[in-house]
N, C-alpha and C positions, 0 to 999 in steps of 0.2 A: 505494501499500499506506501502510495506517495504519501511524505510527511513535508510538512513545512520548517524549514531547518534555518534557525539562524546562526550564523557564524561570527564569533568577535574575535576579530585579527585578521589581516589580510598578508600575512607573512608565510611562509613556508606552509608551517602547520595550517592553518588556516587555508591555504590555497590546495594543497592536497586533497584534505577532508571535503573541502568545497565541490572539487572537482569529482573526487569517487562517489560522491553521494547523488550528485547532478547527474552522473553516469547512471546510477542506480533509480534514476527517475522521480526523486526527490527535488522538491524548490527550495533552492538555498538563496538566502539574503546573507551577504558578506559586509561587517560593515567596519571601520577602523576610524580612529579619532585623529590618525595624522592626514595628510592630504595627497599621501602616495599609498602604492602598493608594494609588497616585498619587505614589510617589516623593516630590520636590521639588514636585510641584505641588498635595501634599495640601492642602487648606482644611475648613473647619467653622464652623459656628455658634458663635462666642462672644460673649456680650452682647448676642445677637438682630441681630450684624452678621457677614457671611460674611469669614472672615478666613484668610489663606494661611499657615500656619506658618513657611514656608520663603522668604518673601518675594515678590513682587509677580511673576505669570505672566500675560505678555499674548500672545494670540495674533494671530498676523499672519502671511500667506502670501501669495504667487503661485501657488503649485502648486493648480492646481483638481482634480487627483487627489486630494489631501491633504485639501481643503477637501470636496468629496463625499463621501468616506468617514467621516468625523466626523459628517456631518449625520444620520446614522442613530442616534447615539447620545445626541444631546443638540440642544435648542433653543439656538439663538444669537443672543446680542443685541449688536449693533453697537456698537464702543467702540474709537474712535481717541484711542489715548495721545498725551499732551503732557506734557513734563518742565519744570521750571523748576528754576534754580540761581541760590543765594542767595553773591551777592559784597558781602562789606560791609552795608551796610544795602539795597543793591539787589537785586532779584529780576529775573532775566534768563531768556529765551526759550532752550531748545536743541529741536533741533540749531541748531548756527550759522546763522543766516541772515539777512536784512535787517534784521529788527526787532532780533536777537542786536546786530549792527555798532551801528544807531542807538541802542538802549539804552544799550551798555558807551558809545560814545563821544561822546553826544549830538549825533549827525548826523541828516540828514533824506533817507538815500538813499533812489532810489524803483525803480531798475533792476539788472538782474543786472550790468549794463555797471560802472556806479557802483561795486558791490560788488566785482567783480572787479579795479577799477583800484586801491580804498581797500587792499585785503589783497595785491595787489601791491608796493604802498609797505611793507606790513608785514613781508611775509614773507623768511625768510633764505634765498638762494641756497647750495645743498650740493651737491657732487660727487656723492655716492651716499648714497639714501633707505635707512638699513639697520634702522630702528628706529620705533617708534611716534612717539616725540619728534621724528625726523628728520621723519615724514609733516607731523607737526603744524606744527613750524616753517616750514617750506615750504610749506605750503598758508594758513595763518595768522598765524603770526609770533609774536616772544616774549611782546607784552601778552597775548594772547588765550590762547596754550598759558600762562602762566602763572596767568592769573587763572582760567581755566575746565577745564584739563586738568590740568597738574601735578600738584597736591595731592590730586586724586579719584583721579588713575590711581596715584599713588604709595601712598594708602591702601587701594587696592582691591586692588593687586597685591602690595604689601610690598616692592617695588625700584623702580628709579629707570624712568620711562617709557623712558630709553635702553638698557635692557637686553631691552625687551619688543619681540617681533615686528612688524611693520607688518601684519600677519593681521586687529591689532585695529582698524587705520583703519575697516574695513567697519561698525564699531559706533559710530562717531564720524562720521556723515556731515556735508559741508557744503554748504547748499542756497543758490542764486543766487535765491531769489525769498521770498516773506513766508510759508509753509508753516511752521507750528510744529508739525506731527504729528512725532513721533517715528520714524513708519514709515509708509511710501506704498503698502504693499501694497495689493493689489486687495482682499483679504478681511481684516478687523480686526474681531474680535469676540471674546466671551466667553461661556464656557458657561454657560446660565441654569441654577442651581442648584450653579454649581462643577465643580472639576476632580474631586475626588475622587467625586461621583454619575457623571462622564463615564467614568471608569476602571472604576469597579464596574459600570456598564453593559455596557462593552466585555468584562469579564471573565464576563457572565452567560452561560453557554453549557453544554450538556449534557457536553462534552468536557473542559469545562475545571476542576480542581482550583485552588484556591487555600490555601495555608499561611503564614501570617504568623508572624510571630517563629523565622523559622527559618534557622539560618545553614548557608548552602551549604558553608562549610569545616568544617562539623561534620557533615557527612552523611556516612556510610561507605562504603567502596569497593564494597562489592556494591549498596548503593544505587544508586551512580552509574551502576554496569554494567548496572542496569536499563532503562536509559533508550538510546534509538538514536540521538539526537541533544542537546546540550547549549547553550541559549545564553545566556552569561553579557553581564550588563550590570554589573557592579562593576568594580573600577576593575582596569586589567590588569595594573600591576605587581605588585597583591596576587596575583592569579590564579598569577603565575609566581613568587610568594615571594620576588619583589624581587630576582631573581637578577641583573639588571643594574643594579640600584639604584632608589632610590625616585623616582618621579616628582612634582613639586611640584603640590599644588593650592591654592586657596586656598578657605576656608571663611566661614562667617558666624555671629555671633551676634545675636540679633535682641532686640533689649529692648519688651517691649508694654506699652504704656500706654492705661488707660481715661480719656478727657477727658470730663467733666462739661459740656460744652457741643455744640453742634449740630454744629460744625467746628473743627479745631484748625487747618488752613493752608488756603491758597486753591487747593491742587491737588493731584493723588493722590500726585504723588513730587516732591519739593524735594532737590536735590543739594546737598550742601556740599562746595567744594573746599577750604575754607582748611584748613590742617595742624592748627591748633591745634583744629579740632572733631574728636573722637574719630571720629566715625561720619561713614559716607559719603550718607547719605540718609535721609530721613523719607518713609514710606508709610503713607497715611493710606485705609484699608479702603472707608469711605464711598463713595468717587469709583465704585469697580467695581462695586457693588450697590446700584442706583435703589430697590430695596424698601426697605431697610433705610434708606436715605437719609430716605425721607419718615417712618419709622416711629418714629425715634429720635433723642432729644434729646441723647445722647451719643455719644462717636465713639471708634473704636480706633485708635492708631497703632503704628508701629512703628520704633525707628531700626536700622538696619543697620550692623555695626559688621563690617567683614573680618577675619581672623586666618588664622594659618599651620596652626593644629592646628583638628581637629574633622572634622565629616561633609565630604567633598569636594563641593565642589559645582562649582569653576572649575579647568579645565585651565592651566596657566601658561604661556603662549605666549613659549617662548624658545629660545635655540639648546642648551644642555644637556638640555633635557627632548626637543626633536627627535629629536638622536643616541641617546639612550635609547631613546626610543620606536621608534625603526626597528626596535633589535632585540627589541623586544616582538612588532612587528606580523610580522615574522620569523619567529616562533613561533607567532603567533597563524596563519597562512597555513598552516605545517605540519600543524596541530592540525585546519585544516577537512577535512582528509583523513581523520580519524576520528570525523567527525561534532559537532566542538565550534565553534562561533561565538562571536565577539565583536561586541558590538553596544551602542547609546548614547554618551553622552558620556562618560562613564567607561571603559567596553568598548573603545572606540577613542581616547579620549584626544583627543578635538576638543570646542569649544566650540560645542557644536550649539543651535539654537533648535529650540523646541519641532515644528513643522511641518516641519524638516530630518531631525532624529529618526525623525518618523512618515513621513516618504518614506523614509530608510534601511531603517526597519523593515520595511515594506511590499516594498521589493527583495528583501529578505533571505527574507522569505517566501516571494516569486515564485521565488528559486533553491531554496530546500528543498523546494518544491512541496506 
C-alpha cells in the first residue's frame, strides 16, 4: 500500500530513503532547513573549481551493494586519498606506516617485522585500554602520539584524547607496509560533477517532492499528521527537545581563499597537529577535480577550524554522550511503533561514513517496504 512519507533532511541518508521508497510506490516529501540539497556533502563550482562547502568528502566502501546502487546516479572517477601531516618543517605521510616511521625518525626500515619491533620499543604498556589516548600510546608510543595525534585530536574534538572513546581508533589506522593510501577499500571514487548533482539525480522521481528552507519544527501538527511515516535525520536530542540533556557535537568553520597560483600545497589535504596553529588542516580542492586542475591557473583552499558551536558535524564519542544517547534511543524505538524513524549520522548520533549512512538507509527502506 502506498503511504505518504515525510523525510526530514536532504543529505545522502534522506536522498537514499526517498529514492527507494518512491521506487516502492510511496509518495515522499523531502524537506530541509537549508537552501540546498546534499547536506554536508553539498558542493558547487566556485571560480571554475568544484568546491565542497563543508569540507572534503571522499567516497570509499567495501560494500558492493552500496557501490552498485550509486552507479545509477552518477559516473564515478577513481580517486585514492592520501594525507600528509606537517610537523615543524617536515611533511610526514599518514596513516602511520613504514614510510612515516622512516621520515619521522630518519630510519630505513624495510619490513613489517622491523616496524613492529621498532614500535614495540616505543609502545607504553597499560593494564587497560579505555580511551583513544590509551590505544595510541600502546600502539605507537609517546613520541608519535605527541607529534602526530595529540594536538590534532585535541583541536578536532575540543577535549583531551584521554576522554575520547576507543571507537575513534578505526579512523587512525596503523599499517605495517608502505601503503600511503588513507583508505584501503575496494571501491574508492568521486562522483563526476560532484555530490550535489548526485543527490539531485537521486531525488528526481515522480513520487518525490522536495521543499528547501523548510524547518521541521515549524510544521503544524495537522501537517505532520497527514503523513503515514516520518523519517528524521536531524539531531536526535533536538527532536526530543533535549529532555535528557544536550548531546555534544563538534562543528567546523571554513576559511576559503583563492590563491593566484596553480597549486598552493603538494597534496589535497595537509594536517596541522601543532596546537599553536588554530586550524586542523588545509584542503585544496583542485586535487579532487582534474578538469579544473588542467584549465585554471589559480586554486582554492579551505582552512578548517573545529568549534563547539554551529552546525553539528561530528558526534563526540565519550562516556557522558553514550549514556545520554541510550535514553534517546529507547524513546526512538518506542516511536517506531507509531511510524517515526531516526536515521543518519545526527539521527542516530553515530560517526558514520557516507557508505555506512547509505547502507543503513537501504536497510531502513527495506524494513518500511
